[in-house]
PyMOL commands that place a pseudoatom at each C-alpha (Angstrom):
pseudoatom trace, name=CA, resn=MET, resi=1, chain=A, elem=C, hetatm=0, pos=[-262.644, 27.163, -68.615]
pseudoatom trace, name=CA, resn=SER, resi=2, chain=A, elem=C, hetatm=0, pos=[-260.047, 26.477, -71.327]
pseudoatom trace, name=CA, resn=ASN, resi=3, chain=A, elem=C, hetatm=0, pos=[-260.318, 26.889, -74.934]
pseudoatom trace, name=CA, resn=GLU, resi=4, chain=A, elem=C, hetatm=0, pos=[-260.223, 23.140, -75.347]
pseudoatom trace, name=CA, resn=GLN, resi=5, chain=A, elem=C, hetatm=0, pos=[-263.328, 22.612, -73.257]
pseudoatom trace, name=CA, resn=THR, resi=6, chain=A, elem=C, hetatm=0, pos=[-265.330, 25.261, -75.046]
pseudoatom trace, name=CA, resn=ALA, resi=7, chain=A, elem=C, hetatm=0, pos=[-264.281, 24.432, -78.749]
pseudoatom trace, name=CA, resn=ALA, resi=8, chain=A, elem=C, hetatm=0, pos=[-267.092, 22.836, -80.694]
pseudoatom trace, name=CA, resn=PRO, resi=9, chain=A, elem=C, hetatm=0, pos=[-266.235, 19.333, -81.935]
pseudoatom trace, name=CA, resn=THR, resi=10, chain=A, elem=C, hetatm=0, pos=[-265.022, 19.317, -85.480]
pseudoatom trace, name=CA, resn=GLU, resi=11, chain=A, elem=C, hetatm=0, pos=[-267.220, 17.548, -88.061]
pseudoatom trace, name=CA, resn=PRO, resi=12, chain=A, elem=C, hetatm=0, pos=[-265.713, 15.699, -90.911]
pseudoatom trace, name=CA, resn=LYS, resi=13, chain=A, elem=C, hetatm=0, pos=[-265.661, 17.643, -94.109]
pseudoatom trace, name=CA, resn=VAL, resi=14, chain=A, elem=C, hetatm=0, pos=[-268.433, 16.684, -96.455]
pseudoatom trace, name=CA, resn=THR, resi=15, chain=A, elem=C, hetatm=0, pos=[-267.927, 16.814, -100.266]
pseudoatom trace, name=CA, resn=LYS, resi=16, chain=A, elem=C, hetatm=0, pos=[-270.715, 16.902, -102.760]
pseudoatom trace, name=CA, resn=SER, resi=17, chain=A, elem=C, hetatm=0, pos=[-268.736, 15.200, -105.561]
pseudoatom trace, name=CA, resn=ILE, resi=18, chain=A, elem=C, hetatm=0, pos=[-269.967, 11.999, -107.144]
pseudoatom trace, name=CA, resn=VAL, resi=19, chain=A, elem=C, hetatm=0, pos=[-266.394, 10.807, -107.799]
pseudoatom trace, name=CA, resn=PRO, resi=20, chain=A, elem=C, hetatm=0, pos=[-265.287, 8.371, -105.294]
pseudoatom trace, name=CA, resn=SER, resi=21, chain=A, elem=C, hetatm=0, pos=[-262.491, 9.706, -103.081]
pseudoatom trace, name=CA, resn=LYS, resi=22, chain=A, elem=C, hetatm=0, pos=[-260.003, 7.104, -104.209]
pseudoatom trace, name=CA, resn=TYR, resi=23, chain=A, elem=C, hetatm=0, pos=[-260.253, 8.616, -107.848]
pseudoatom trace, name=CA, resn=SER, resi=24, chain=A, elem=C, hetatm=0, pos=[-260.605, 12.219, -107.034]
pseudoatom trace, name=CA, resn=GLY, resi=25, chain=A, elem=C, hetatm=0, pos=[-256.950, 13.013, -107.282]
pseudoatom trace, name=CA, resn=ARG, resi=26, chain=A, elem=C, hetatm=0, pos=[-256.954, 11.887, -110.831]
pseudoatom trace, name=CA, resn=TYR, resi=27, chain=A, elem=C, hetatm=0, pos=[-259.336, 14.506, -111.985]
pseudoatom trace, name=CA, resn=LYS, resi=28, chain=A, elem=C, hetatm=0, pos=[-258.091, 17.565, -110.282]
pseudoatom trace, name=CA, resn=ASN, resi=29, chain=A, elem=C, hetatm=0, pos=[-256.947, 20.500, -112.628]
pseudoatom trace, name=CA, resn=GLY, resi=30, chain=A, elem=C, hetatm=0, pos=[-258.150, 18.729, -115.734]
pseudoatom trace, name=CA, resn=GLY, resi=31, chain=A, elem=C, hetatm=0, pos=[-256.336, 15.424, -115.042]
pseudoatom trace, name=CA, resn=GLU, resi=32, chain=A, elem=C, hetatm=0, pos=[-252.750, 14.509, -115.507]
pseudoatom trace, name=CA, resn=ASP, resi=33, chain=A, elem=C, hetatm=0, pos=[-252.565, 12.792, -118.936]
pseudoatom trace, name=CA, resn=ALA, resi=34, chain=A, elem=C, hetatm=0, pos=[-251.509, 14.381, -122.287]
pseudoatom trace, name=CA, resn=LEU, resi=35, chain=A, elem=C, hetatm=0, pos=[-255.013, 14.544, -123.731]
pseudoatom trace, name=CA, resn=ALA, resi=36, chain=A, elem=C, hetatm=0, pos=[-256.454, 16.383, -120.853]
pseudoatom trace, name=CA, resn=GLN, resi=37, chain=A, elem=C, hetatm=0, pos=[-253.641, 18.911, -121.139]
pseudoatom trace, name=CA, resn=PHE, resi=38, chain=A, elem=C, hetatm=0, pos=[-254.232, 19.214, -124.786]
pseudoatom trace, name=CA, resn=ILE, resi=39, chain=A, elem=C, hetatm=0, pos=[-257.992, 19.877, -124.486]
pseudoatom trace, name=CA, resn=LYS, resi=40, chain=A, elem=C, hetatm=0, pos=[-257.275, 22.261, -121.669]
pseudoatom trace, name=CA, resn=SER, resi=41, chain=A, elem=C, hetatm=0, pos=[-254.812, 24.233, -123.735]
pseudoatom trace, name=CA, resn=GLN, resi=42, chain=A, elem=C, hetatm=0, pos=[-257.236, 24.264, -126.796]
pseudoatom trace, name=CA, resn=CYS, resi=43, chain=A, elem=C, hetatm=0, pos=[-260.564, 25.020, -125.020]
pseudoatom trace, name=CA, resn=THR, resi=44, chain=A, elem=C, hetatm=0, pos=[-259.678, 27.432, -121.980]
pseudoatom trace, name=CA, resn=ASP, resi=45, chain=A, elem=C, hetatm=0, pos=[-259.805, 31.142, -122.627]
pseudoatom trace, name=CA, resn=LYS, resi=46, chain=A, elem=C, hetatm=0, pos=[-259.758, 34.024, -120.052]
pseudoatom trace, name=CA, resn=GLU, resi=47, chain=A, elem=C, hetatm=0, pos=[-263.328, 33.271, -119.052]
pseudoatom trace, name=CA, resn=GLY, resi=48, chain=A, elem=C, hetatm=0, pos=[-262.669, 29.642, -118.336]
pseudoatom trace, name=CA, resn=PHE, resi=49, chain=A, elem=C, hetatm=0, pos=[-263.422, 26.362, -120.298]
pseudoatom trace, name=CA, resn=ASN, resi=50, chain=A, elem=C, hetatm=0, pos=[-265.220, 27.074, -123.556]
pseudoatom trace, name=CA, resn=PHE, resi=51, chain=A, elem=C, hetatm=0, pos=[-267.694, 24.393, -124.623]
pseudoatom trace, name=CA, resn=ASP, resi=52, chain=A, elem=C, hetatm=0, pos=[-268.041, 25.817, -128.070]
pseudoatom trace, name=CA, resn=ASP, resi=53, chain=A, elem=C, hetatm=0, pos=[-264.450, 25.233, -128.684]
pseudoatom trace, name=CA, resn=PHE, resi=54, chain=A, elem=C, hetatm=0, pos=[-264.552, 21.860, -127.210]
pseudoatom trace, name=CA, resn=PHE, resi=55, chain=A, elem=C, hetatm=0, pos=[-267.377, 20.544, -129.341]
pseudoatom trace, name=CA, resn=MET, resi=56, chain=A, elem=C, hetatm=0, pos=[-265.410, 22.028, -132.344]
pseudoatom trace, name=CA, resn=LEU, resi=57, chain=A, elem=C, hetatm=0, pos=[-262.256, 20.237, -131.194]
pseudoatom trace, name=CA, resn=CYS, resi=58, chain=A, elem=C, hetatm=0, pos=[-264.239, 16.945, -130.964]
pseudoatom trace, name=CA, resn=GLU, resi=59, chain=A, elem=C, hetatm=0, pos=[-265.620, 17.257, -134.472]
pseudoatom trace, name=CA, resn=LYS, resi=60, chain=A, elem=C, hetatm=0, pos=[-262.220, 18.147, -136.002]
pseudoatom trace, name=CA, resn=ASN, resi=61, chain=A, elem=C, hetatm=0, pos=[-260.855, 14.952, -134.582]
pseudoatom trace, name=CA, resn=GLY, resi=62, chain=A, elem=C, hetatm=0, pos=[-263.388, 12.752, -135.987]
pseudoatom trace, name=CA, resn=LEU, resi=63, chain=A, elem=C, hetatm=0, pos=[-266.089, 12.247, -133.472]
pseudoatom trace, name=CA, resn=PRO, resi=64, chain=A, elem=C, hetatm=0, pos=[-269.506, 11.603, -134.840]
pseudoatom trace, name=CA, resn=PRO, resi=65, chain=A, elem=C, hetatm=0, pos=[-271.414, 14.836, -135.321]
pseudoatom trace, name=CA, resn=GLU, resi=66, chain=A, elem=C, hetatm=0, pos=[-274.510, 13.420, -133.832]
pseudoatom trace, name=CA, resn=LYS, resi=67, chain=A, elem=C, hetatm=0, pos=[-272.817, 12.434, -130.603]
pseudoatom trace, name=CA, resn=VAL, resi=68, chain=A, elem=C, hetatm=0, pos=[-271.313, 15.928, -130.412]
pseudoatom trace, name=CA, resn=GLU, resi=69, chain=A, elem=C, hetatm=0, pos=[-274.625, 17.609, -131.061]
pseudoatom trace, name=CA, resn=HIS, resi=70, chain=A, elem=C, hetatm=0, pos=[-276.250, 15.228, -128.427]
pseudoatom trace, name=CA, resn=TYR, resi=71, chain=A, elem=C, hetatm=0, pos=[-274.009, 16.682, -125.706]
pseudoatom trace, name=CA, resn=LYS, resi=72, chain=A, elem=C, hetatm=0, pos=[-273.972, 20.219, -127.070]
pseudoatom trace, name=CA, resn=GLY, resi=73, chain=A, elem=C, hetatm=0, pos=[-277.815, 20.209, -126.803]
pseudoatom trace, name=CA, resn=GLN, resi=74, chain=A, elem=C, hetatm=0, pos=[-277.679, 18.955, -123.155]
pseudoatom trace, name=CA, resn=VAL, resi=75, chain=A, elem=C, hetatm=0, pos=[-275.099, 21.646, -122.297]
pseudoatom trace, name=CA, resn=SER, resi=76, chain=A, elem=C, hetatm=0, pos=[-277.142, 24.470, -123.931]
pseudoatom trace, name=CA, resn=GLU, resi=77, chain=A, elem=C, hetatm=0, pos=[-280.178, 23.427, -122.099]
pseudoatom trace, name=CA, resn=ARG, resi=78, chain=A, elem=C, hetatm=0, pos=[-278.185, 23.521, -118.920]
pseudoatom trace, name=CA, resn=ARG, resi=79, chain=A, elem=C, hetatm=0, pos=[-279.217, 20.008, -117.954]
pseudoatom trace, name=CA, resn=HIS, resi=80, chain=A, elem=C, hetatm=0, pos=[-278.063, 19.002, -114.504]
pseudoatom trace, name=CA, resn=GLY, resi=81, chain=A, elem=C, hetatm=0, pos=[-274.625, 17.449, -114.820]
pseudoatom trace, name=CA, resn=ALA, resi=82, chain=A, elem=C, hetatm=0, pos=[-274.402, 17.884, -118.580]
pseudoatom trace, name=CA, resn=GLU, resi=83, chain=A, elem=C, hetatm=0, pos=[-271.187, 19.856, -118.698]
pseudoatom trace, name=CA, resn=GLY, resi=84, chain=A, elem=C, hetatm=0, pos=[-269.304, 17.022, -116.692]
pseudoatom trace, name=CA, resn=ARG, resi=85, chain=A, elem=C, hetatm=0, pos=[-270.903, 14.286, -118.767]
pseudoatom trace, name=CA, resn=ALA, resi=86, chain=A, elem=C, hetatm=0, pos=[-270.058, 16.029, -121.993]
pseudoatom trace, name=CA, resn=ARG, resi=87, chain=A, elem=C, hetatm=0, pos=[-266.459, 16.566, -121.011]
pseudoatom trace, name=CA, resn=MET, resi=88, chain=A, elem=C, hetatm=0, pos=[-266.039, 13.005, -119.674]
pseudoatom trace, name=CA, resn=THR, resi=89, chain=A, elem=C, hetatm=0, pos=[-267.704, 11.149, -122.394]
pseudoatom trace, name=CA, resn=LEU, resi=90, chain=A, elem=C, hetatm=0, pos=[-266.492, 12.992, -125.346]
pseudoatom trace, name=CA, resn=ARG, resi=91, chain=A, elem=C, hetatm=0, pos=[-263.035, 13.073, -123.854]
pseudoatom trace, name=CA, resn=ASN, resi=92, chain=A, elem=C, hetatm=0, pos=[-263.067, 9.256, -123.522]
pseudoatom trace, name=CA, resn=MET, resi=93, chain=A, elem=C, hetatm=0, pos=[-264.176, 9.055, -127.083]
pseudoatom trace, name=CA, resn=LEU, resi=94, chain=A, elem=C, hetatm=0, pos=[-261.373, 11.358, -128.187]
pseudoatom trace, name=CA, resn=ALA, resi=95, chain=A, elem=C, hetatm=0, pos=[-258.913, 9.224, -126.209]
pseudoatom trace, name=CA, resn=THR, resi=96, chain=A, elem=C, hetatm=0, pos=[-259.760, 6.271, -128.387]
pseudoatom trace, name=CA, resn=ILE, resi=97, chain=A, elem=C, hetatm=0, pos=[-259.000, 8.018, -131.469]
pseudoatom trace, name=CA, resn=VAL, resi=98, chain=A, elem=C, hetatm=0, pos=[-255.843, 9.769, -130.156]
pseudoatom trace, name=CA, resn=ARG, resi=99, chain=A, elem=C, hetatm=0, pos=[-254.507, 6.701, -128.788]
pseudoatom trace, name=CA, resn=LYS, resi=100, chain=A, elem=C, hetatm=0, pos=[-254.722, 5.028, -132.222]
pseudoatom trace, name=CA, resn=GLU, resi=101, chain=A, elem=C, hetatm=0, pos=[-253.247, 8.025, -134.109]
pseudoatom trace, name=CA, resn=GLY, resi=102, chain=A, elem=C, hetatm=0, pos=[-250.837, 9.258, -131.749]
pseudoatom trace, name=CA, resn=LYS, resi=103, chain=A, elem=C, hetatm=0, pos=[-251.843, 12.802, -132.492]
pseudoatom trace, name=CA, resn=ALA, resi=104, chain=A, elem=C, hetatm=0, pos=[-254.790, 15.259, -132.262]
pseudoatom trace, name=CA, resn=ILE, resi=105, chain=A, elem=C, hetatm=0, pos=[-255.902, 17.965, -134.645]
pseudoatom trace, name=CA, resn=GLY, resi=106, chain=A, elem=C, hetatm=0, pos=[-256.101, 21.484, -132.885]
pseudoatom trace, name=CA, resn=LEU, resi=107, chain=A, elem=C, hetatm=0, pos=[-258.544, 24.200, -133.310]
pseudoatom trace, name=CA, resn=ASP, resi=108, chain=A, elem=C, hetatm=0, pos=[-256.125, 25.783, -135.698]
pseudoatom trace, name=CA, resn=GLY, resi=109, chain=A, elem=C, hetatm=0, pos=[-256.210, 22.712, -137.933]
pseudoatom trace, name=CA, resn=GLN, resi=110, chain=A, elem=C, hetatm=0, pos=[-252.547, 21.687, -137.107]
pseudoatom trace, name=CA, resn=GLU, resi=111, chain=A, elem=C, hetatm=0, pos=[-251.594, 18.242, -135.851]
pseudoatom trace, name=CA, resn=TYR, resi=112, chain=A, elem=C, hetatm=0, pos=[-250.305, 17.913, -132.392]
pseudoatom trace, name=CA, resn=GLU, resi=113, chain=A, elem=C, hetatm=0, pos=[-248.504, 14.886, -131.022]
pseudoatom trace, name=CA, resn=VAL, resi=114, chain=A, elem=C, hetatm=0, pos=[-250.506, 13.563, -128.107]
pseudoatom trace, name=CA, resn=SER, resi=115, chain=A, elem=C, hetatm=0, pos=[-249.131, 10.272, -126.508]
pseudoatom trace, name=CA, resn=LEU, resi=116, chain=A, elem=C, hetatm=0, pos=[-251.633, 8.168, -124.466]
pseudoatom trace, name=CA, resn=PRO, resi=117, chain=A, elem=C, hetatm=0, pos=[-250.741, 4.983, -123.021]
pseudoatom trace, name=CA, resn=LYS, resi=118, chain=A, elem=C, hetatm=0, pos=[-253.230, 2.123, -123.232]
pseudoatom trace, name=CA, resn=PRO, resi=119, chain=A, elem=C, hetatm=0, pos=[-255.083, 1.965, -119.900]
pseudoatom trace, name=CA, resn=ALA, resi=120, chain=A, elem=C, hetatm=0, pos=[-254.335, -1.047, -117.707]
pseudoatom trace, name=CA, resn=LEU, resi=121, chain=A, elem=C, hetatm=0, pos=[-257.041, -3.717, -117.426]
pseudoatom trace, name=CA, resn=THR, resi=122, chain=A, elem=C, hetatm=0, pos=[-258.684, -4.246, -114.228]
pseudoatom trace, name=CA, resn=GLY, resi=123, chain=A, elem=C, hetatm=0, pos=[-261.506, -6.277, -112.957]
pseudoatom trace, name=CA, resn=ALA, resi=124, chain=A, elem=C, hetatm=0, pos=[-263.492, -8.628, -115.161]
pseudoatom trace, name=CA, resn=ALA, resi=125, chain=A, elem=C, hetatm=0, pos=[-261.441, -7.509, -118.245]
pseudoatom trace, name=CA, resn=LYS, resi=126, chain=A, elem=C, hetatm=0, pos=[-258.193, -8.270, -116.634]
pseudoatom trace, name=CA, resn=GLU, resi=127, chain=A, elem=C, hetatm=0, pos=[-259.372, -11.774, -115.540]
pseudoatom trace, name=CA, resn=ALA, resi=128, chain=A, elem=C, hetatm=0, pos=[-260.594, -12.545, -119.017]
pseudoatom trace, name=CA, resn=ALA, resi=129, chain=A, elem=C, hetatm=0, pos=[-257.315, -11.363, -120.452]
pseudoatom trace, name=CA, resn=GLU, resi=130, chain=A, elem=C, hetatm=0, pos=[-255.442, -13.661, -117.911]
pseudoatom trace, name=CA, resn=ALA, resi=131, chain=A, elem=C, hetatm=0, pos=[-257.622, -16.749, -118.693]
pseudoatom trace, name=CA, resn=LYS, resi=132, chain=A, elem=C, hetatm=0, pos=[-257.081, -16.228, -122.457]
pseudoatom trace, name=CA, resn=ALA, resi=133, chain=A, elem=C, hetatm=0, pos=[-253.286, -15.913, -121.901]
pseudoatom trace, name=CA, resn=ASN, resi=134, chain=A, elem=C, hetatm=0, pos=[-253.384, -18.972, -119.615]
pseudoatom trace, name=CA, resn=ALA, resi=135, chain=A, elem=C, hetatm=0, pos=[-255.311, -20.997, -122.111]
pseudoatom trace, name=CA, resn=ALA, resi=136, chain=A, elem=C, hetatm=0, pos=[-252.859, -20.280, -124.980]
for i in range(1, 136): cmd.bond("trace and resi %d" % i, "trace and resi %d" % (i + 1))
show_as sticks, trace
zoom trace
């Protein structure tokens, strides 16, 4: 018998990510945008991502303390998926502030230029904007 006949059929690779495959490349290695790189540079130490630094960074940049505390509590309780939710949600809240200001405040208190383009509209938001433009 040849090796081809005895080889087990290969099964497709199964991933356990909740992120749809069409988006997964956008989130590898902390993302590709300037804010993701800034957060990573500020909050990563020799042991990996430091959530205490991340929460401090969020507060220094003007996120509501009660929101930061909410996610901080979930992460400290080790709730399932809390770390990912905290990073995603607070990062998106930071993006709104950084996009308006064009800068972010680092853990050292200094301002850093962080340029974030406005995201492209899609779906219903895009259709509403087009309808509004056509009505004008």
